[in-house]
N, CA and C atoms as a LAMMPS dump frame, in Angstrom:
ITEM: TIMESTEP
0
ITEM: NUMBER OF ATOMS
705
ITEM: BOX BOUNDS ff ff ff
-5.0000000000000000e+02 5.0000000000000000e+02
-5.0000000000000000e+02 5.0000000000000000e+02
-5.0000000000000000e+02 5.0000000000000000e+02
ITEM: ATOMS id mol type element x y z
1 1 1 N 0.842 -1.196 0
2 1 2 C 0 0 0
3 1 3 C 0.878 1.248 0
4 2 1 N 0.611 2.221 -0.878
5 2 2 C 1.433 3.437 -0.919
6 2 3 C 1.379 4.183 0.408
7 3 1 N 2.515 4.736 0.769
8 3 2 C 2.591 5.48 2.023
9 3 3 C 1.764 6.756 1.946
10 4 1 N 1.024 7.032 3.01
11 4 2 C 0.339 8.31 3.16
12 4 3 C 0.796 8.95 4.459
13 5 1 N 0.826 10.271 4.462
14 5 2 C 1.302 11.005 5.63
15 5 3 C 0.25 12.014 6.07
16 6 1 N 0.251 12.31 7.361
17 6 2 C -0.579 13.395 7.882
18 6 3 C 0.237 14.678 7.818
19 7 1 N -0.425 15.777 7.537
20 7 2 C 0.29 17.026 7.298
21 7 3 C -0.25 18.141 8.169
22 8 1 N 0.645 18.745 8.943
23 8 2 C 0.333 20.017 9.609
24 8 3 C 0.893 21.105 8.709
25 9 1 N 0.016 21.934 8.207
26 9 2 C 0.4 22.821 7.11
27 9 3 C 1.31 23.972 7.521
28 10 1 N 1.191 24.414 8.761
29 10 2 C 2.044 25.51 9.223
30 10 3 C 2.379 25.324 10.69
31 11 1 N 3.667 25.451 11.013
32 11 2 C 4.115 25.407 12.403
33 11 3 C 5.198 26.466 12.602
34 12 1 N 5.091 27.163 13.718
35 12 2 C 6.101 28.154 14.077
36 12 3 C 7.058 27.636 15.146
37 13 1 N 6.839 26.408 15.644
38 13 2 C 7.608 25.925 16.796
39 13 3 C 8.364 24.623 16.546
40 14 1 N 8.086 23.915 15.473
41 14 2 C 8.669 22.587 15.295
42 14 3 C 10.046 22.583 14.645
43 15 1 N 10.409 23.661 13.966
44 15 2 C 11.702 23.744 13.277
45 15 3 C 12.348 25.052 13.719
46 16 1 N 13.355 25.001 14.588
47 16 2 C 13.932 26.237 15.13
48 16 3 C 14.32 27.242 14.049
49 17 1 N 13.795 28.459 14.177
50 17 2 C 14.143 29.534 13.271
51 17 3 C 13.429 29.523 11.948
52 18 1 N 12.466 28.607 11.762
53 18 2 C 11.792 28.507 10.474
54 18 3 C 10.283 28.352 10.638
55 19 1 N 9.567 28.872 9.64
56 19 2 C 8.162 28.534 9.476
57 19 3 C 8.132 27.257 8.645
58 20 1 N 7.468 26.243 9.15
59 20 2 C 7.584 24.923 8.522
60 20 3 C 6.237 24.228 8.429
61 21 1 N 6.173 23.268 7.535
62 21 2 C 5.106 22.273 7.535
63 21 3 C 5.657 21.026 8.232
64 22 1 N 4.749 20.202 8.766
65 22 2 C 5.164 18.987 9.466
66 22 3 C 4.465 17.792 8.831
67 23 1 N 5.247 16.832 8.352
68 23 2 C 4.72 15.596 7.779
69 23 3 C 4.873 14.477 8.804
70 24 1 N 3.751 13.867 9.192
71 24 2 C 3.752 12.787 10.179
72 24 3 C 3.607 11.453 9.443
73 25 1 N 4.626 10.598 9.559
74 25 2 C 4.576 9.288 8.929
75 25 3 C 4.035 8.262 9.925
76 26 1 N 3.168 7.37 9.466
77 26 2 C 2.531 6.414 10.387
78 26 3 C 3.469 5.281 10.774
79 27 1 N 3.157 4.678 11.908
80 27 2 C 3.901 3.507 12.36
81 27 3 C 5.047 3.871 13.279
82 28 1 N 5.267 3.035 14.293
83 28 2 C 6.39 3.239 15.206
84 28 3 C 6.761 1.89 15.81
85 29 1 N 8.051 1.682 15.986
86 29 2 C 8.519 0.446 16.608
87 29 3 C 8.592 0.562 18.128
88 30 1 N 8.385 1.773 18.673
89 30 2 C 8.291 1.972 20.11
90 30 3 C 6.82 2.031 20.516
91 31 1 N 6.585 1.876 21.801
92 31 2 C 5.236 1.992 22.348
93 31 3 C 5.274 2.831 23.631
94 32 1 N 5.69 4.068 23.485
95 32 2 C 5.745 4.968 24.637
96 32 3 C 4.318 5.161 25.157
97 33 1 N 4.035 4.83 26.4
98 33 2 C 2.65 4.864 26.876
99 33 3 C 2.045 6.26 26.865
100 34 1 N 2.87 7.285 26.926
101 34 2 C 2.383 8.67 26.951
102 34 3 C 2.277 9.295 25.567
103 35 1 N 2.571 8.542 24.51
104 35 2 C 2.541 9.096 23.151
105 35 3 C 1.174 9.69 22.838
106 36 1 N 1.174 10.888 22.271
107 36 2 C -0.078 11.561 21.922
108 36 3 C -0.335 11.563 20.42
109 37 1 N 0.41 10.73 19.7
110 37 2 C 0.14 10.507 18.275
111 37 3 C -0.36 9.078 18.09
112 38 1 N -1.327 8.688 18.906
113 38 2 C -1.799 7.305 18.911
114 38 3 C -2.347 6.873 17.553
115 39 1 N -2.984 7.782 16.824
116 39 2 C -3.545 7.422 15.519
117 39 3 C -2.45 7.058 14.522
118 40 1 N -1.227 7.528 14.761
119 40 2 C -0.095 7.16 13.917
120 40 3 C 0.524 5.844 14.365
121 41 1 N 0.663 5.691 15.664
122 41 2 C 1.321 4.502 16.212
123 41 3 C 0.412 3.284 16.137
124 42 1 N -0.873 3.484 16.464
125 42 2 C -1.85 2.399 16.474
126 42 3 C -3.086 2.858 15.716
127 43 1 N -3.118 2.658 14.391
128 43 2 C -4.262 3.122 13.595
129 43 3 C -5.583 2.65 14.176
130 44 1 N -6.568 3.552 14.166
131 44 2 C -7.858 3.263 14.75
132 44 3 C -8.041 3.904 16.098
133 45 1 N -6.92 4.337 16.722
134 45 2 C -7.006 5.021 18.011
135 45 3 C -7.498 6.441 17.803
136 46 1 N -8.142 6.979 18.812
137 46 2 C -8.598 8.361 18.74
138 46 3 C -7.418 9.295 18.941
139 47 1 N -7.212 10.286 18.064
140 47 2 C -6.087 11.194 18.222
141 47 3 C -6.293 12.157 19.376
142 48 1 N -5.187 12.579 19.985
143 48 2 C -5.252 13.616 21.002
144 48 3 C -5.584 14.945 20.353
145 49 1 N -6.041 15.899 21.154
146 49 2 C -6.346 17.233 20.634
147 49 3 C -5.108 17.817 19.964
148 50 1 N -5.276 18.256 18.712
149 50 2 C -4.171 18.849 17.974
150 50 3 C -3.321 17.851 17.221
151 51 1 N -3.498 16.542 17.478
152 51 2 C -2.738 15.516 16.774
153 51 3 C -3.465 15.134 15.489
154 52 1 N -2.73 14.631 14.479
155 52 2 C -3.38 14.288 13.214
156 52 3 C -4.298 13.089 13.344
157 53 1 N -5.421 13.132 12.659
158 53 2 C -6.344 12.013 12.598
159 53 3 C -6.217 11.293 11.274
160 54 1 N -6.814 10.105 11.171
161 54 2 C -6.659 9.294 9.973
162 54 3 C -7.234 9.97 8.73
163 55 1 N -8.245 10.839 8.909
164 55 2 C -8.856 11.484 7.761
165 55 3 C -7.984 12.582 7.167
166 56 1 N -6.84 12.879 7.784
167 56 2 C -5.953 13.932 7.315
168 56 3 C -4.787 13.397 6.489
169 57 1 N -4.73 12.108 6.209
170 57 2 C -3.582 11.536 5.537
171 57 3 C -3.616 11.825 4.035
172 58 1 N -2.436 12.188 3.509
173 58 2 C -2.296 12.557 2.103
174 58 3 C -1.28 11.656 1.429
175 59 1 N -1.408 11.499 0.112
176 59 2 C -0.397 10.775 -0.654
177 59 3 C 0.831 11.657 -0.824
178 60 1 N 1.958 11.028 -1.19
179 60 2 C 3.171 11.805 -1.411
180 60 3 C 2.988 12.792 -2.554
181 61 1 N 2.195 12.429 -3.552
182 61 2 C 1.917 13.356 -4.643
183 61 3 C 1.17 14.59 -4.161
184 62 1 N 0.227 14.378 -3.255
185 62 2 C -0.51 15.518 -2.689
186 62 3 C 0.396 16.385 -1.825
187 63 1 N 1.314 15.749 -1.107
188 63 2 C 2.271 16.521 -0.312
189 63 3 C 3.179 17.334 -1.229
190 64 1 N 3.635 16.723 -2.313
191 64 2 C 4.487 17.438 -3.267
192 64 3 C 3.775 18.678 -3.815
193 65 1 N 2.508 18.519 -4.171
194 65 2 C 1.748 19.656 -4.698
195 65 3 C 1.592 20.74 -3.636
196 66 1 N 1.369 20.336 -2.406
197 66 2 C 1.241 21.301 -1.32
198 66 3 C 2.541 22.078 -1.134
199 67 1 N 3.681 21.369 -1.112
200 67 2 C 4.958 22.039 -0.91
201 67 3 C 5.245 23.031 -2.032
202 68 1 N 4.877 22.669 -3.236
203 68 2 C 5.089 23.578 -4.368
204 68 3 C 4.248 24.84 -4.207
205 69 1 N 3.009 24.671 -3.75
206 69 2 C 2.138 25.834 -3.558
207 69 3 C 2.621 26.731 -2.43
208 70 1 N 3.209 26.12 -1.402
209 70 2 C 3.532 26.862 -0.178
210 70 3 C 5.003 27.258 -0.081
211 71 1 N 5.776 27.016 -1.099
212 71 2 C 7.224 27.191 -1.003
213 71 3 C 7.628 28.619 -0.686
214 72 1 N 6.776 29.592 -0.993
215 72 2 C 7.104 30.991 -0.687
216 72 3 C 6.625 31.412 0.696
217 73 1 N 5.874 30.547 1.357
218 73 2 C 5.325 30.88 2.674
219 73 3 C 5.988 30.113 3.809
220 74 1 N 6.635 29.006 3.485
221 74 2 C 7.344 28.224 4.491
222 74 3 C 8.789 28.049 4.035
223 75 1 N 9.658 27.736 4.991
224 75 2 C 11.067 27.55 4.63
225 75 3 C 11.608 26.192 5.07
226 76 1 N 10.74 25.362 5.636
227 76 2 C 11.208 24.06 6.083
228 76 3 C 10.112 23.016 6.115
229 77 1 N 10.532 21.758 6.109
230 77 2 C 9.627 20.624 6.299
231 77 3 C 10.188 19.758 7.415
232 78 1 N 9.351 19.485 8.404
233 78 2 C 9.696 18.556 9.486
234 78 3 C 9.142 17.185 9.127
235 79 1 N 9.992 16.175 9.144
236 79 2 C 9.569 14.806 8.873
237 79 3 C 9.541 14.085 10.215
238 80 1 N 8.323 13.75 10.662
239 80 2 C 8.099 13.266 12.018
240 80 3 C 7.264 11.999 11.97
241 81 1 N 6.723 11.602 13.115
242 81 2 C 5.946 10.382 13.153
243 81 3 C 5.116 10.293 14.418
244 82 1 N 4.875 9.054 14.811
245 82 2 C 5.503 7.788 14.492
246 82 3 C 7.029 7.883 14.448
247 83 1 N 7.605 6.901 13.779
248 83 2 C 9.048 6.894 13.545
249 83 3 C 9.291 6.904 12.041
250 84 1 N 9.68 8.06 11.474
251 84 2 C 9.778 8.174 10.017
252 84 3 C 10.832 7.279 9.389
253 85 1 N 11.882 6.913 10.121
254 85 2 C 12.934 6.107 9.519
255 85 3 C 12.535 4.646 9.342
256 86 1 N 11.325 4.28 9.769
257 86 2 C 10.785 2.966 9.417
258 86 3 C 10.535 2.846 7.921
259 87 1 N 10.382 3.981 7.241
260 87 2 C 9.927 4.001 5.854
261 87 3 C 11.034 4.443 4.902
262 88 1 N 11.284 3.651 3.873
263 88 2 C 12.232 4.064 2.843
264 88 3 C 11.781 5.348 2.164
265 89 1 N 10.471 5.567 2.112
266 89 2 C 9.934 6.748 1.438
267 89 3 C 10.291 8.056 2.14
268 90 1 N 10.786 7.972 3.386
269 90 2 C 11.122 9.213 4.093
270 90 3 C 12.217 9.986 3.374
271 91 1 N 13.167 9.285 2.762
272 91 2 C 14.221 9.988 2.021
273 91 3 C 13.647 10.653 0.773
274 92 1 N 12.651 10.019 0.141
275 92 2 C 11.996 10.64 -1.007
276 92 3 C 11.226 11.873 -0.607
277 93 1 N 10.626 11.838 0.563
278 93 2 C 9.911 13.005 1.07
279 93 3 C 10.883 14.148 1.32
280 94 1 N 12.047 13.83 1.868
281 94 2 C 13.07 14.86 2.067
282 94 3 C 13.513 15.443 0.73
283 95 1 N 13.625 14.589 -0.283
284 95 2 C 14.025 15.073 -1.608
285 95 3 C 12.98 16.021 -2.19
286 96 1 N 11.687 15.725 -1.975
287 96 2 C 10.632 16.625 -2.433
288 96 3 C 10.76 17.997 -1.778
289 97 1 N 11.081 17.983 -0.488
290 97 2 C 11.247 19.247 0.23
291 97 3 C 12.409 20.042 -0.345
292 98 1 N 13.507 19.384 -0.628
293 98 2 C 14.673 20.093 -1.164
294 98 3 C 14.389 20.634 -2.566
295 99 1 N 13.64 19.882 -3.351
296 99 2 C 13.28 20.369 -4.691
297 99 3 C 12.43 21.626 -4.615
298 100 1 N 11.679 21.772 -3.505
299 100 2 C 10.871 22.975 -3.297
300 100 3 C 11.662 24.084 -2.608
301 101 1 N 12.955 23.859 -2.394
302 101 2 C 13.802 24.869 -1.778
303 101 3 C 13.696 24.946 -0.273
304 102 1 N 13.249 23.859 0.375
305 102 2 C 13.012 23.865 1.814
306 102 3 C 14.114 23.126 2.564
307 103 1 N 14.416 23.603 3.76
308 103 2 C 15.288 22.862 4.671
309 103 3 C 14.51 21.704 5.282
310 104 1 N 15.222 20.688 5.754
311 104 2 C 14.594 19.467 6.266
312 104 3 C 15.019 19.229 7.713
313 105 1 N 14.038 18.958 8.556
314 105 2 C 14.283 18.538 9.938
315 105 3 C 13.708 17.142 10.125
316 106 1 N 14.421 16.315 10.854
317 106 2 C 13.979 14.958 11.169
318 106 3 C 13.728 14.837 12.658
319 107 1 N 12.577 14.291 13.022
320 107 2 C 12.285 13.887 14.399
321 107 3 C 12.407 12.366 14.465
322 108 1 N 13.22 11.85 15.385
323 108 2 C 13.434 10.406 15.418
324 108 3 C 13.588 9.884 16.838
325 109 1 N 13.196 8.618 17.03
326 109 2 C 13.394 7.987 18.341
327 109 3 C 14.796 7.413 18.492
328 110 1 N 15.595 7.461 17.425
329 110 2 C 16.993 7.075 17.516
330 110 3 C 17.293 5.609 17.325
331 111 1 N 16.303 4.808 16.96
332 111 2 C 16.541 3.367 16.87
333 111 3 C 17.33 2.971 15.623
334 112 1 N 17.417 3.847 14.64
335 112 2 C 18.039 3.484 13.37
336 112 3 C 19.258 4.365 13.073
337 113 1 N 20.353 4.205 13.815
338 113 2 C 21.525 5.049 13.569
339 113 3 C 22.059 4.922 12.147
340 114 1 N 21.917 3.729 11.553
341 114 2 C 22.44 3.498 10.207
342 114 3 C 21.617 4.202 9.133
343 115 1 N 20.437 4.685 9.48
344 115 2 C 19.578 5.346 8.492
345 115 3 C 19.557 6.867 8.644
346 116 1 N 20.249 7.396 9.64
347 116 2 C 20.181 8.83 9.885
348 116 3 C 20.65 9.643 8.694
349 117 1 N 21.641 9.131 7.972
350 117 2 C 22.177 9.883 6.84
351 117 3 C 21.307 9.843 5.601
352 118 1 N 20.289 8.974 5.577
353 118 2 C 19.509 8.787 4.36
354 118 3 C 18.705 10.026 3.984
355 119 1 N 18.342 10.84 4.96
356 119 2 C 17.572 12.051 4.681
357 119 3 C 18.469 13.263 4.481
358 120 1 N 19.722 13.164 4.939
359 120 2 C 20.634 14.308 4.913
360 120 3 C 19.95 15.538 5.502
361 121 1 N 19.318 15.355 6.653
362 121 2 C 18.545 16.431 7.276
363 121 3 C 19.456 17.576 7.712
364 122 1 N 18.923 18.784 7.642
365 122 2 C 19.655 19.955 8.107
366 122 3 C 19.667 20.023 9.63
367 123 1 N 18.654 19.439 10.257
368 123 2 C 18.513 19.51 11.711
369 123 3 C 17.815 18.231 12.145
370 124 1 N 18.274 17.665 13.254
371 124 2 C 17.694 16.422 13.767
372 124 3 C 17.315 16.624 15.231
373 125 1 N 16.111 16.19 15.586
374 125 2 C 15.681 16.143 16.984
375 125 3 C 15.639 14.675 17.395
376 126 1 N 16.498 14.307 18.339
377 126 2 C 16.614 12.932 18.806
378 126 3 C 15.969 12.815 20.18
379 127 1 N 15.029 11.892 20.319
380 127 2 C 14.403 11.629 21.613
381 127 3 C 15.265 10.653 22.405
382 128 1 N 15.738 11.11 23.561
383 128 2 C 16.459 10.268 24.52
384 128 3 C 15.481 10.075 25.667
385 129 1 N 14.789 8.95 25.685
386 129 2 C 13.569 8.826 26.466
387 129 3 C 13.786 8.469 27.929
388 130 1 N 14.838 7.725 28.201
389 130 2 C 15.101 7.299 29.578
390 130 3 C 16.507 6.742 29.631
391 131 1 N 16.916 6.246 30.782
392 131 2 C 18.249 5.658 30.879
393 131 3 C 18.325 4.428 29.973
394 132 1 N 19.48 4.162 29.369
395 132 2 C 19.58 3.039 28.434
396 132 3 C 19.088 1.717 29.005
397 133 1 N 19.281 1.498 30.295
398 133 2 C 18.869 0.23 30.901
399 133 3 C 17.363 0.135 31.106
400 134 1 N 16.638 1.255 30.951
401 134 2 C 15.195 1.274 31.229
402 134 3 C 14.359 1.379 29.964
403 135 1 N 14.955 1.158 28.805
404 135 2 C 14.213 1.364 27.562
405 135 3 C 13.072 0.385 27.343
406 136 1 N 13.035 -0.719 28.102
407 136 2 C 11.901 -1.641 27.984
408 136 3 C 10.589 -0.951 28.343
409 137 1 N 10.638 0.14 29.071
410 137 2 C 9.423 0.872 29.446
411 137 3 C 8.777 1.556 28.246
412 138 1 N 9.566 1.861 27.23
413 138 2 C 9.027 2.545 26.049
414 138 3 C 9.19 1.723 24.775
415 139 1 N 10.055 0.722 24.805
416 139 2 C 10.302 -0.09 23.61
417 139 3 C 10.295 -1.57 23.977
418 140 1 N 9.156 -2.081 24.456
419 140 2 C 9.099 -3.493 24.821
420 140 3 C 9.378 -4.378 23.604
421 141 1 N 10.154 -5.41 23.831
422 141 2 C 10.48 -6.308 22.724
423 141 3 C 11.681 -5.879 21.916
424 142 1 N 12.304 -4.763 22.274
425 142 2 C 13.494 -4.285 21.565
426 142 3 C 14.624 -4.135 22.585
427 143 1 N 15.263 -5.231 22.966
428 143 2 C 16.261 -5.174 24.04
429 143 3 C 17.484 -4.334 23.715
430 144 1 N 17.71 -4.038 22.429
431 144 2 C 18.87 -3.23 22.04
432 144 3 C 18.524 -1.755 21.861
433 145 1 N 17.309 -1.341 22.258
434 145 2 C 16.86 0.026 21.975
435 145 3 C 17.779 1.074 22.591
436 146 1 N 18.099 0.936 23.879
437 146 2 C 18.952 1.927 24.518
438 146 3 C 20.311 2.03 23.849
439 147 1 N 20.894 0.882 23.509
440 147 2 C 22.196 0.851 22.845
441 147 3 C 22.148 1.548 21.493
442 148 1 N 21.062 1.351 20.76
443 148 2 C 20.949 1.942 19.422
444 148 3 C 20.721 3.454 19.506
445 149 1 N 20.012 3.905 20.512
446 149 2 C 19.841 5.347 20.691
447 149 3 C 21.188 6.011 20.975
448 150 1 N 22.008 5.385 21.811
449 150 2 C 23.338 5.928 22.077
450 150 3 C 24.19 5.947 20.809
451 151 1 N 24.042 4.934 19.957
452 151 2 C 24.762 4.924 18.686
453 151 3 C 24.302 6.068 17.789
454 152 1 N 22.999 6.369 17.823
455 152 2 C 22.494 7.503 17.039
456 152 3 C 23.064 8.817 17.549
457 153 1 N 23.155 8.947 18.856
458 153 2 C 23.718 10.16 19.435
459 153 3 C 25.171 10.332 19
460 154 1 N 25.949 9.268 19.025
461 154 2 C 27.334 9.325 18.554
462 154 3 C 27.406 9.674 17.068
463 155 1 N 26.502 9.09 16.291
464 155 2 C 26.496 9.347 14.849
465 155 3 C 26.193 10.807 14.545
466 156 1 N 25.271 11.389 15.292
467 156 2 C 24.943 12.796 15.074
468 156 3 C 26.121 13.699 15.419
469 157 1 N 26.781 13.404 16.511
470 157 2 C 27.94 14.222 16.884
471 157 3 C 29.028 14.153 15.819
472 158 1 N 29.278 12.975 15.29
473 158 2 C 30.35 12.831 14.301
474 158 3 C 29.948 13.359 12.926
475 159 1 N 28.655 13.511 12.684
476 159 2 C 28.195 13.967 11.368
477 159 3 C 28.421 15.453 11.152
478 160 1 N 28.483 16.219 12.226
479 160 2 C 28.624 17.663 12.095
480 160 3 C 27.324 18.393 11.842
481 161 1 N 26.209 17.658 11.696
482 161 2 C 24.941 18.325 11.445
483 161 3 C 24.354 18.858 12.75
484 162 1 N 23.485 19.846 12.644
485 162 2 C 22.877 20.453 13.817
486 162 3 C 21.825 19.496 14.391
487 163 1 N 21.81 19.355 15.721
488 163 2 C 20.832 18.458 16.334
489 163 3 C 20.511 18.923 17.741
490 164 1 N 19.399 18.392 18.247
491 164 2 C 19.024 18.602 19.641
492 164 3 C 18.615 17.267 20.242
493 165 1 N 18.699 17.187 21.557
494 165 2 C 18.272 16.004 22.312
495 165 3 C 17.05 16.407 23.126
496 166 1 N 15.988 15.612 23.024
497 166 2 C 14.746 15.888 23.744
498 166 3 C 14.506 14.794 24.782
499 167 1 N 14.243 15.214 26.015
500 167 2 C 14.006 14.285 27.107
501 167 3 C 12.649 14.612 27.716
502 168 1 N 11.672 13.728 27.528
503 168 2 C 10.333 13.959 28.061
504 168 3 C 10.243 13.472 29.498
505 169 1 N 9.798 14.355 30.376
506 169 2 C 9.732 14.048 31.808
507 169 3 C 8.404 13.379 32.128
508 170 1 N 8.321 12.094 31.846
509 170 2 C 7.1 11.318 32.075
510 170 3 C 7.289 10.459 33.317
511 171 1 N 6.539 10.715 34.388
512 171 2 C 6.69 9.919 35.612
513 171 3 C 6.55 8.423 35.327
514 172 1 N 7.466 7.647 35.887
515 172 2 C 7.468 6.214 35.642
516 172 3 C 8.379 5.807 34.509
517 173 1 N 8.743 6.768 33.651
518 173 2 C 9.685 6.516 32.563
519 173 3 C 10.961 7.318 32.785
520 174 1 N 10.804 8.576 33.146
521 174 2 C 11.95 9.451 33.345
522 174 3 C 11.792 10.211 34.654
523 175 1 N 12.698 9.996 35.554
524 175 2 C 12.744 10.729 36.814
525 175 3 C 14.182 11.068 37.136
526 176 1 N 14.446 11.644 38.303
527 176 2 C 15.817 12.023 38.652
528 176 3 C 16.811 10.866 38.576
529 177 1 N 16.394 9.673 38.99
530 177 2 C 17.302 8.532 38.953
531 177 3 C 17.718 8.171 37.538
532 178 1 N 16.729 8.104 36.64
533 178 2 C 17.036 7.782 35.244
534 178 3 C 17.877 8.89 34.619
535 179 1 N 17.548 10.141 34.961
536 179 2 C 18.29 11.262 34.39
537 179 3 C 19.763 11.209 34.806
538 180 1 N 20.024 10.875 36.056
539 180 2 C 21.419 10.754 36.502
540 180 3 C 22.167 9.707 35.687
541 181 1 N 21.488 8.599 35.385
542 181 2 C 22.131 7.547 34.588
543 181 3 C 22.391 7.996 33.159
544 182 1 N 21.623 8.956 32.66
545 182 2 C 21.776 9.426 31.283
546 182 3 C 22.91 10.441 31.126
547 183 1 N 23.259 11.115 32.22
548 183 2 C 24.212 12.225 32.135
549 183 3 C 25.555 11.859 31.501
550 184 1 N 26.139 10.691 31.783
551 184 2 C 27.449 10.404 31.189
552 184 3 C 27.441 10.362 29.662
553 185 1 N 26.283 10.142 29.066
554 185 2 C 26.218 10.071 27.602
555 185 3 C 25.926 11.422 26.957
556 186 1 N 25.736 12.445 27.775
557 186 2 C 25.528 13.793 27.264
558 186 3 C 26.825 14.58 27.38
559 187 1 N 26.991 15.575 26.504
560 187 2 C 28.183 16.407 26.513
561 187 3 C 27.798 17.857 26.742
562 188 1 N 28.725 18.608 27.294
563 188 2 C 28.436 19.983 27.667
564 188 3 C 27.963 20.85 26.528
565 189 1 N 28.405 20.557 25.3
566 189 2 C 28.028 21.369 24.146
567 189 3 C 26.716 20.934 23.511
568 190 1 N 26.117 19.85 23.99
569 190 2 C 24.868 19.377 23.395
570 190 3 C 23.742 20.381 23.63
571 191 1 N 22.819 20.436 22.684
572 191 2 C 21.587 21.221 22.842
573 191 3 C 20.529 20.262 23.374
574 192 1 N 20.154 20.434 24.648
575 192 2 C 19.277 19.48 25.316
576 192 3 C 18.054 20.204 25.875
577 193 1 N 16.886 19.602 25.666
578 193 2 C 15.632 20.152 26.161
579 193 3 C 14.922 19.114 27.013
580 194 1 N 14.56 19.484 28.233
581 194 2 C 13.599 18.705 29
582 194 3 C 12.204 19.118 28.56
583 195 1 N 11.324 18.155 28.342
584 195 2 C 9.97 18.441 27.9
585 195 3 C 8.966 17.976 28.945
586 196 1 N 7.951 18.78 29.162
587 196 2 C 6.896 18.433 30.102
588 196 3 C 6.025 17.31 29.548
589 197 1 N 5.663 16.385 30.393
590 197 2 C 4.625 15.412 30.06
591 197 3 C 3.269 16.027 30.378
592 198 1 N 2.358 15.948 29.415
593 198 2 C 1.007 16.467 29.617
594 198 3 C 0.017 15.32 29.403
595 199 1 N -0.715 14.912 30.431
596 199 2 C -1.652 13.792 30.279
597 199 3 C -2.82 14.157 29.376
598 200 1 N -3.422 13.117 28.796
599 200 2 C -4.576 13.313 27.91
600 200 3 C -4.277 12.834 26.511
601 201 1 N -5.135 11.966 25.984
602 201 2 C -4.951 11.453 24.624
603 201 3 C -3.768 10.528 24.476
604 202 1 N -3.357 9.868 25.549
605 202 2 C -2.162 9.026 25.511
606 202 3 C -2.449 7.68 24.832
607 203 1 N -1.392 7.097 24.279
608 203 2 C -1.51 5.776 23.663
609 203 3 C -2.06 4.767 24.668
610 204 1 N -1.574 4.797 25.895
611 204 2 C -2.11 3.988 26.984
612 204 3 C -3.055 4.882 27.787
613 205 1 N -4.332 4.617 27.705
614 205 2 C -5.32 5.5 28.333
615 205 3 C -5.133 5.599 29.85
616 206 1 N -4.448 4.625 30.458
617 206 2 C -4.195 4.691 31.902
618 206 3 C -3.341 5.897 32.25
619 207 1 N -2.614 6.409 31.271
620 207 2 C -1.754 7.561 31.499
621 207 3 C -2.508 8.886 31.406
622 208 1 N -3.747 8.844 30.94
623 208 2 C -4.487 10.098 30.766
624 208 3 C -4.722 10.819 32.079
625 209 1 N -4.811 10.072 33.166
626 209 2 C -5.043 10.691 34.458
627 209 3 C -3.808 10.775 35.331
628 210 1 N -2.653 10.489 34.749
629 210 2 C -1.421 10.493 35.533
630 210 3 C -1.015 11.915 35.885
631 211 1 N -0.515 12.096 37.083
632 211 2 C -0.057 13.411 37.514
633 211 3 C 1.234 13.799 36.799
634 212 1 N 1.295 15.025 36.302
635 212 2 C 2.534 15.551 35.743
636 212 3 C 3.455 15.993 36.875
637 213 1 N 4.72 16.132 36.578
638 213 2 C 5.641 16.705 37.553
639 213 3 C 5.278 18.162 37.826
640 214 1 N 5.481 18.587 39.05
641 214 2 C 5.272 19.99 39.388
642 214 3 C 6.412 20.828 38.815
643 215 1 N 6.203 22.136 38.778
644 215 2 C 7.267 23.019 38.297
645 215 3 C 8.505 22.892 39.163
646 216 1 N 8.318 22.713 40.464
647 216 2 C 9.467 22.548 41.356
648 216 3 C 10.23 21.261 41.03
649 217 1 N 9.498 20.178 40.762
650 217 2 C 10.152 18.911 40.415
651 217 3 C 10.889 19.02 39.087
652 218 1 N 10.261 19.674 38.12
653 218 2 C 10.914 19.878 36.83
654 218 3 C 12.158 20.746 36.984
655 219 1 N 12.043 21.777 37.828
656 219 2 C 13.186 22.639 38.064
657 219 3 C 14.349 21.89 38.686
658 220 1 N 14.053 20.965 39.589
659 220 2 C 15.105 20.159 40.187
660 220 3 C 15.814 19.294 39.156
661 221 1 N 15.045 18.704 38.236
662 221 2 C 15.66 17.882 37.195
663 221 3 C 16.463 18.743 36.217
664 222 1 N 15.973 19.946 35.955
665 222 2 C 16.718 20.841 35.07
666 222 3 C 18.064 21.212 35.697
667 223 1 N 18.067 21.492 36.982
668 223 2 C 19.323 21.822 37.646
669 223 3 C 20.278 20.634 37.625
670 224 1 N 19.736 19.433 37.805
671 224 2 C 20.557 18.23 37.721
672 224 3 C 21.186 18.117 36.338
673 225 1 N 20.38 18.343 35.313
674 225 2 C 20.883 18.268 33.942
675 225 3 C 21.915 19.353 33.667
676 226 1 N 21.677 20.537 34.191
677 226 2 C 22.61 21.648 33.937
678 226 3 C 23.964 21.439 34.604
679 227 1 N 24.041 20.534 35.543
680 227 2 C 25.339 20.185 36.089
681 227 3 C 26.232 19.526 35.053
682 228 1 N 25.624 18.995 34.002
683 228 2 C 26.356 18.349 32.91
684 228 3 C 26.299 19.17 31.623
685 229 1 N 25.112 19.736 31.335
686 229 2 C 24.871 20.523 30.109
687 229 3 C 24.376 21.884 30.548
688 230 1 N 25.283 22.831 30.651
689 230 2 C 24.956 24.112 31.268
690 230 3 C 23.85 24.89 30.614
691 231 1 N 23.669 24.718 29.29
692 231 2 C 22.654 25.488 28.563
693 231 3 C 21.353 24.73 28.383
694 232 1 N 21.172 23.615 29.092
695 232 2 C 19.931 22.839 28.968
696 232 3 C 18.729 23.719 29.323
697 233 1 N 17.612 23.447 28.644
698 233 2 C 16.41 24.264 28.839
699 233 3 C 15.199 23.375 29.038
700 234 1 N 14.151 23.996 29.606
701 234 2 C 12.876 23.31 29.82
702 234 3 C 11.857 23.813 28.81
703 235 1 N 11.181 22.889 28.138
704 235 2 C 10.111 23.236 27.217
705 235 3 C 8.779 22.939 27.894
């Protein structure tokens, strides 16, 4: 079946410094219980507010036509998911963006270090979800997930391309203990963002009522992170 993608036509926040469109590719090899793109990860699920629904999916030809029409209004395309590197077509989507004169950003869970170069993205956002030893919480059935994410982080550093590391503060997946275990794999020059977990519309509905960390708790984790990465920020 030909690949179809969900499209957010305009975003001011997903690609640093650019007005961008966001293409969401379906399917993911992880099962993060707090994921709010459930309709992408598990088709048939109800999407969270603001997340793409199944009725919004377009063919690559339709995306190409959209990019051509909008090339003077946007300057970038974010290729997201799900996990976009599951699909060989993701590199073709990046090529369509470049033909329209757009920069390309990739959002990835980091499981495919060997595929990072296939898009030749201008900017990469890598999700570092928890300590490498705890990845079974988000990637059940993939015992090498933590190891492969670390390989992706090394690959990005050696590539010279611009990237950021995103760490979602989801209770039960990421807390101060897990964060301490992650610090040795981060470097002072890395661009690192802690992200708030917001319940509602989660892949696992049991998480919809889960308490988020308080601002004080988030601040404590940010200070812990800044002991290693001085410019780390909270989103």
